[in-house]
C-alpha positions in Angstrom: -126.5 53.8 256.3 -126.8 49.8 256.9 -123.7 47.4 256.7 -124.0 44.2 254.8 -121.7 41.4 255.0 -119.7 39.8 251.8 -120.8 36.2 250.4 -117.6 34.9 251.8 -118.0 36.1 255.4 -115.4 39.1 255.2 -116.0 42.7 256.4 -119.1 44.6 256.0 -119.6 46.6 252.8 -121.4 49.9 253.0 -124.4 49.9 251.0 -125.7 53.3 249.8 -128.6 54.5 248.2 -129.5 57.5 246.1 -132.2 58.4 248.8 -129.6 58.3 251.7 -126.8 60.1 249.6 -129.4 63.0 249.0 -130.1 63.2 252.7 -126.7 63.5 254.0 -125.3 65.9 251.0 -127.1 68.9 250.0 -127.6 69.1 246.3 -126.9 72.7 244.9 -129.5 74.4 242.7 -129.3 73.5 239.4 -127.4 70.4 239.3 -128.1 67.5 237.1 -128.2 63.9 238.7 -127.8 60.5 237.3 -128.2 57.2 239.1 -126.0 54.2 237.9 -126.0 50.9 239.1 -122.5 48.8 238.5 -121.3 45.5 239.6 -117.5 45.2 240.7 -115.3 43.1 242.9 -113.7 40.0 242.7 -114.5 38.4 246.3 -118.2 39.0 245.8 -120.6 41.4 244.1 -120.7 45.1 245.6 -124.0 46.9 244.8 -123.0 50.6 244.9 -124.5 53.7 243.9 -123.1 57.2 242.8 -124.5 60.2 241.3 -123.1 62.6 238.6 -123.3 66.2 239.4 -122.8 68.5 236.7 -123.1 72.3 237.4 -124.9 74.2 234.8 -122.4 76.3 233.8 -124.4 78.1 231.5 -126.7 79.9 233.5 -125.5 83.4 234.6 -126.0 84.3 238.2 -127.6 82.3 240.8 -128.7 78.6 239.2 -131.9 78.1 238.9 -133.7 74.9 239.6 -132.9 72.5 237.0 -135.2 70.5 235.6 -134.9 66.7 236.1 -133.3 64.6 233.5 -135.7 62.6 231.2 -136.1 59.3 231.5 -134.8 58.5 228.0 -131.5 60.4 228.6 -130.9 58.0 231.7 -131.7 54.8 229.9 -129.3 56.0 227.0 -126.5 56.6 229.6 -127.0 53.2 230.9 -127.1 51.3 228.0 -123.2 53.2 227.1 -121.7 51.3 230.2 -123.7 48.1 229.8 -122.0 48.1 226.1 -119.0 48.6 227.7 -118.9 46.2 230.2 -120.3 43.5 227.2 -117.1 44.6 225.1 -114.7 43.9 227.7 -116.2 40.7 228.7 -116.9 39.4 225.3 -113.3 38.9 224.4 -111.2 39.2 221.2 -112.5 38.8 217.9 -115.9 39.5 218.6 -118.4 42.4 217.6 -121.0 44.4 219.9 -123.7 43.8 217.4 -123.5 39.9 217.7 -125.3 37.9 219.9 -123.7 36.1 222.8 -123.4 33.0 221.5 -122.5 33.6 218.0 -118.9 33.4 216.8 -117.1 34.8 214.2 -115.9 31.9 211.5 -112.1 31.6 211.5 -112.2 30.6 207.8 -113.3 32.3 205.1 -115.7 30.9 202.3 -114.0 29.2 199.5 -115.8 31.8 196.9 -113.8 34.4 199.2 -110.6 32.5 198.9 -110.8 32.2 195.2 -111.3 35.9 194.7 -108.0 37.1 196.4 -105.4 34.2 195.7 -102.5 34.1 197.5 -99.4 36.2 196.5 -96.0 34.2 195.8 -92.9 35.4 197.6 -91.3 38.3 197.0 -87.9 38.7 195.3 -85.9 39.5 198.3 -87.9 36.6 200.3 -86.7 33.9 197.2 -83.2 35.5 197.4 -82.8 35.1 201.2 -84.3 31.6 201.2 -81.7 30.5 198.2 -78.7 31.5 200.3 -80.1 29.7 203.2 -80.4 26.8 201.3 -76.9 27.2 200.0 -75.7 27.5 203.4 -77.5 24.2 204.5 -76.0 22.4 201.6 -72.4 24.0 202.4 -72.8 22.4 206.4 -74.5 19.1 205.2 -73.6 17.8 202.1 -76.5 16.0 200.3 -75.7 12.2 199.8 -75.2 11.4 195.8 -78.3 10.0 194.6 -78.6 7.5 191.7 -77.5 11.0 189.1 -75.0 9.2 187.2 -74.6 8.5 183.9 -75.5 5.0 183.9 -78.5 5.7 186.2 -80.0 8.4 183.1 -79.0 5.8 180.3 -80.9 3.2 182.0 -83.9 5.2 182.3 -83.7 5.9 178.5 -83.1 2.7 178.1 -86.7 1.8 179.5 -88.3 4.1 177.9 -87.3 3.6 174.5 -88.3 -0.4 175.2 -91.9 1.1 176.3 -92.1 3.0 172.9 -90.8 -0.2 171.0 -93.4 -2.3 172.8 -96.4 0.2 172.1 -94.9 0.5 168.5 -94.9 -3.5 168.1 -98.4 -4.0 169.4 -101.6 -5.1 167.2 -102.7 -1.7 167.2 -99.6 -0.3 165.2 -99.6 -2.7 162.1 -96.8 -2.8 159.6 -94.2 -1.8 162.4 -92.3 -4.6 163.8 -88.7 -3.6 163.9 -88.1 -0.5 166.1 -84.2 0.8 164.9 -82.2 1.8 167.7 -81.9 5.7 168.0 -78.9 7.1 167.7 -77.2 9.6 170.4 -77.3 13.3 169.4 -73.5 14.5 169.8 -72.8 17.9 169.7 -70.7 19.2 166.9 -68.5 21.5 169.2 -67.6 18.8 171.4 -63.7 17.8 171.7 -64.5 14.4 171.8 -67.6 12.5 171.2 -67.3 10.3 174.6 -65.0 7.9 176.2 -64.7 4.5 174.0 -62.8 1.2 174.9 -61.6 -1.8 172.5 -62.4 -5.4 173.4 -59.1 -7.4 173.3 -60.7 -10.4 172.5 -62.5 -9.1 169.4 -61.4 -5.6 168.6 -64.5 -4.0 168.6 -65.2 -0.4 169.8 -67.4 -0.4 172.8 -68.9 2.6 174.7 -68.4 2.6 178.6 -71.5 1.0 179.6 -71.4 -2.0 176.6 -67.6 -3.0 177.7 -68.3 -5.8 180.4 -71.4 -7.3 178.7 -69.4 -7.5 175.4 -66.4 -9.2 177.0 -68.3 -11.9 178.9 -69.9 -12.7 175.5 -66.5 -12.9 173.9 -65.2 -15.3 176.7 -68.2 -17.7 176.6 -68.0 -17.9 173.0 -64.2 -18.9 173.2 -64.8 -21.9 175.0 -65.7 -23.4 171.8 -62.2 -23.3 170.5 -60.1 -23.1 173.6 -61.7 -24.2 176.9 -58.8 -24.2 178.9 -58.0 -20.5 178.0 -61.8 -19.4 178.0 -62.4 -21.0 181.7 -59.1 -19.3 182.8 -60.4 -15.9 181.5 -63.7 -16.7 183.3 -61.9 -17.4 186.6 -60.3 -14.1 186.6 -63.0 -12.1 184.8 -66.2 -12.8 186.2 -65.3 -13.2 189.8 -64.6 -9.4 191.5 -63.2 -10.2 194.7 -59.5 -10.4 194.0 -58.5 -11.9 197.2 -61.0 -14.6 197.0 -59.9 -15.1 193.6 -56.4 -15.7 194.5 -57.4 -18.0 197.0 -59.2 -20.3 195.0 -56.4 -20.3 192.1 -54.1 -21.2 194.8 -56.0 -24.3 196.2 -56.3 -25.4 192.8 -52.7 -25.1 191.8 -52.2 -27.3 195.0 -54.3 -29.9 193.9 -52.2 -30.1 190.4 -49.2 -30.0 192.6 -50.2 -32.9 194.6 -51.0 -34.9 191.2 -47.8 -34.1 190.0 -45.6 -35.2 193.0 -47.4 -38.2 193.4 -48.6 -39.6 190.2 -49.0 -43.5 191.3 -51.1 -42.6 194.9 -54.9 -42.6 193.7 -56.0 -40.5 196.5 -54.5 -37.5 194.9 -56.3 -38.6 191.6 -59.6 -37.5 193.0 -61.1 -34.4 194.5 -64.3 -34.8 197.0 -66.8 -31.9 196.0 -68.5 -31.8 199.2 -65.1 -31.2 200.9 -65.0 -28.3 203.1 -62.3 -26.3 201.7 -63.4 -27.0 198.0 -66.7 -25.8 199.1 -65.4 -22.3 200.7 -62.8 -21.7 198.0 -63.2 -23.3 194.8 -67.2 -24.0 194.4 -68.0 -20.5 195.1 -65.8 -19.0 192.0 -67.4 -18.6 188.3 -65.3 -20.7 185.8 -63.9 -23.2 188.1 -65.8 -26.4 187.3 -65.7 -25.3 183.6 -61.8 -25.5 184.2 -61.8 -29.0 185.9 -63.4 -30.4 183.0 -61.2 -28.7 180.6 -57.8 -29.9 182.0 -59.2 -33.6 182.0 -61.5 -34.2 185.0 -64.4 -36.0 184.9 -67.4 -35.8 187.9 -68.1 -39.3 189.2 -70.2 -40.4 191.9 -68.2 -43.1 193.9 -69.3 -45.1 197.6 -67.7 -44.0 200.6 -65.8 -46.7 202.4 -67.1 -47.3 205.6 -70.2 -45.4 205.2 -73.4 -45.7 203.5 -74.2 -44.1 200.5 -71.9 -42.1 198.0 -70.3 -38.8 197.1 -69.3 -36.8 194.0 -65.8 -36.5 193.4 -63.6 -35.3 190.5 -61.8 -37.8 188.6 -58.5 -37.2 186.7 -59.1 -39.3 183.5 -56.5 -41.5 182.0 -55.7 -39.4 179.2 -54.4 -36.5 181.4 -52.7 -38.9 184.0 -50.6 -39.7 180.9 -49.2 -36.5 180.3 -48.3 -34.9 184.0 -46.4 -31.8 182.1 -49.3 -30.7 180.4 -51.2 -30.1 184.1 -48.1 -27.9 184.9 -48.5 -26.2 181.9 -52.3 -25.7 182.7 -51.3 -24.8 186.3 -48.7 -22.0 185.1 -51.5 -20.4 182.8 -53.9 -20.2 185.6 -51.6 -18.6 188.0 -50.4 -16.0 185.5 -53.4 -14.7 184.2 -55.1 -11.6 184.6 -58.7 -10.4 184.3 -59.5 -9.5 180.6 -60.5 -5.6 180.8 -61.5 -3.3 177.8 -58.8 -0.9 176.6 -59.3 2.9 176.9 -59.7 3.9 173.3 -57.0 6.6 172.8 -59.4 8.2 169.7 -56.1 10.0 168.2 -56.8 12.7 166.0 -54.8 15.4 164.3 -55.9 19.0 163.8 -54.7 21.9 162.1 -53.2 25.1 163.6 -56.2 26.6 165.4 -57.1 29.5 167.8 -59.2 27.4 169.9 -56.6 24.9 170.9 -57.0 25.6 174.6 -60.9 25.1 174.1 -62.4 22.1 175.3 -65.9 21.4 175.4 -66.0 17.8 177.0 -69.1 15.0 177.6 -70.3 14.1 180.7 -68.1 10.7 180.2 -65.3 12.4 181.4 -66.5 13.1 184.9 -67.1 10.8 187.9 -70.0 13.2 188.2 -72.4 15.0 185.7 -70.9 17.8 184.4 -73.5 20.2 186.2 -72.6 18.8 189.5 -68.7 19.3 189.1 -69.5 23.2 188.0 -71.8 23.4 191.2 -69.2 22.2 193.7 -66.6 23.6 191.8 -68.5 27.3 192.7 -69.3 26.3 196.0 -66.0 25.1 197.0 -64.3 28.3 195.5 -66.3 30.5 197.6 -65.5 28.6 201.0 -62.1 28.8 199.8 -61.8 32.3 199.3 -63.5 33.0 202.8 -60.7 30.4 204.5 -57.6 30.8 202.4 -56.2 32.9 205.1 -56.7 30.3 207.9 -55.7 27.2 205.7 -51.9 26.2 205.7 -50.2 25.2 202.4 -50.4 21.6 203.0 -54.0 21.7 203.6 -54.7 23.6 200.5 -52.5 21.2 198.4 -54.4 18.3 199.8 -57.7 19.8 199.1 -56.5 20.3 195.4 -55.5 16.6 195.2 -58.8 15.5 196.3 -60.7 17.8 193.6 -58.5 16.2 190.9 -59.6 13.1 192.3 -63.0 13.4 190.7 -61.7 13.3 187.2 -61.9 9.7 185.6 -60.5 11.0 182.2 -58.2 13.4 180.7 -58.2 15.0 177.3 -54.5 16.1 176.2 -53.5 18.4 173.2 -50.0 18.5 172.0 -48.9 21.8 169.9 -46.3 20.9 167.6 -43.7 23.3 166.0 -45.5 23.4 163.0 -48.4 24.5 165.1 -50.7 20.9 164.2 -52.3 19.5 167.5 -51.7 15.8 168.5 -55.0 15.0 170.5 -55.5 11.5 172.8 -57.7 10.4 175.8 -56.2 9.0 178.9 -56.8 7.6 182.1 -56.4 10.4 184.9 -54.3 7.7 187.1 -52.1 7.1 183.9 -48.2 7.9 184.3 -46.4 10.8 182.1 -44.5 7.7 180.6 -47.9 6.4 178.9 -48.1 10.2 177.7 -44.8 10.3 176.1 -44.9 6.9 174.5 -48.4 8.4 172.9 -46.4 11.3 171.4 -43.3 9.4 170.0 -45.5 6.8 168.8 -46.9 9.9 166.4 -43.2 11.2 165.6 -41.6 10.4 162.1 -38.2 10.4 163.8 -39.4 8.8 167.2 -35.8 8.1 168.2 -35.0 11.9 169.0 -35.4 13.2 172.4 -38.0 16.1 173.0 -40.0 17.8 175.8 -43.5 18.7 176.8 -44.2 21.6 179.0 -47.6 22.5 180.2 -49.5 25.9 180.6 -47.7 28.3 182.5 -44.1 26.8 181.3 -43.9 23.7 183.8 -41.7 21.1 182.3 -42.8 17.2 182.7 -40.2 15.1 183.3 -40.9 11.4 181.8 -38.7 10.0 184.6 -40.8 11.0 187.5 -43.4 9.1 186.5 -46.2 11.3 188.0 -49.6 10.5 187.5 -51.5 13.0 185.3 -53.9 14.5 187.7 -50.7 14.7 190.1 -49.5 17.1 187.4 -53.0 19.2 187.2 -53.8 17.8 183.3 -57.0 16.7 184.1 -59.9 17.2 183.1 -58.1 18.8 179.9 -55.0 20.5 179.0 -52.8 22.0 176.2 -49.2 20.9 176.0 -46.2 22.3 174.0 -43.8 20.3 172.3 -40.4 21.1 171.5 -37.1 19.1 170.5 -34.1 18.8 173.2 -32.4 21.7 173.0 -29.2 19.9 172.9 -30.0 17.9 170.3 -30.6 20.9 168.0 -27.7 22.6 168.7 -25.9 19.1 167.5 -28.1 18.9 164.5 -27.2 22.6 163.5 -23.3 22.1 164.2 -23.6 19.1 161.8 -25.6 21.3 159.1 -29.0 19.6 159.7 -32.1 20.7 160.1 -34.8 18.9 161.8 -38.2 18.5 159.4 -40.9 21.1 159.2 -43.5 18.2 159.8 -43.0 15.8 162.8 -45.9 13.6 162.2 -46.1 10.4 160.5 -47.4 10.8 156.9 -50.5 8.9 157.7 -51.5 10.9 160.3 -51.4 14.2 158.4 -53.5 12.4 155.8 -56.2 12.3 158.3 -56.1 16.1 159.6 -58.9 17.8 160.5 -59.9 21.3 161.3 -60.8 21.9 164.5 -64.2 23.7 165.5 
């Protein structure tokens, strides 16, 4: 055997041949010999040979000389070993029948994808996904988008205007006016909506119509009483109450100077480019109309010791002759309040009904939409059930008050002794005395004291002046009316009985059936 060095100059590698092996080791008779050449090693290719000797166990007795294996059998054995090496070196995703450079396509043909559509998630997977989304929403509350009733109405209004434009186009002859569609009101609603009354015109308005109508009414009032109209414009059109107060106080200071110094000319005019005037008065709507209404005239006057001229408000001669009128205008300006639409109580009277405690409210009663309120109530109820053992009483009460502040309005029904129901709409922040006054105005004997009790027997005390939402009367509640017990005893002792019907006759004439 001749030693042979490796390719990297390492130790010698023995090289054996089939002939040398046959000479060194005697081969038994009847043995089958196969010679295979393999490549192995990492530091270099080491060529070695081995032979497979298989004893012929099928021959009894001494083994006879076995015939040499045919070249076909040897070639088949070599091909199997080569295929095994090729399989290991080809890598994943290959077939032995593929050529060396051929790769299996990773993407299926479009026809095959069309034949086998992707299956949707199972019911279990959908339930798990919904539960995960619910947990995420609880941990990270989603910011409220424009889902209020005003945004919905604006969208509907835009669609209606688009339809009206298309119907008024030349392609639709004979149609010039599109009547305003009426809102469909469910007959099962306890009240059709929330409405307001304009204090200037007495017109009943929807929630989204009140501001525009009041502004229009104030502007139309300039033709009859410009001073009152300008004062209403100052207090109503400007929303920043602090800025309004600062501007009104500055105007009052100007008028005080005129009243206290009627003979001094410098107090009879106001420089429009003055810094105080620009920052406090010029920025408010209605101030220029007020100055002109009380007798000031806008005049351009030269500036002493300077070139050019500037604008001034100069008090006219007629206004100077009546200084007491300026004082009255000042008092009206200081005492005025913003003009706001009044909530329409929508007082209604119903016959006795088993549906007295059933309320189906419109979406106007909620700061959020009804669906959002129901969903948040469900999520908070689940959270409260999980954490009730870990929260103190103060924490629970604070959470309840935060929940009640979501409601803007309250619909209340009062069950009278004869079973009739008196219904009205209130602000959620209004106080108990307002509720008692509402009930008192509907009674025949409005001088008799009475009591109101909420569900569960909770007695409402008029003198406490609590808000309706603080008493848990939002968004709706059924109250029970009863005369004061001491007054009833006095009436029975005197031989008198309270009237069976406690409401005024004009209200009973318009009684309705609750459905």
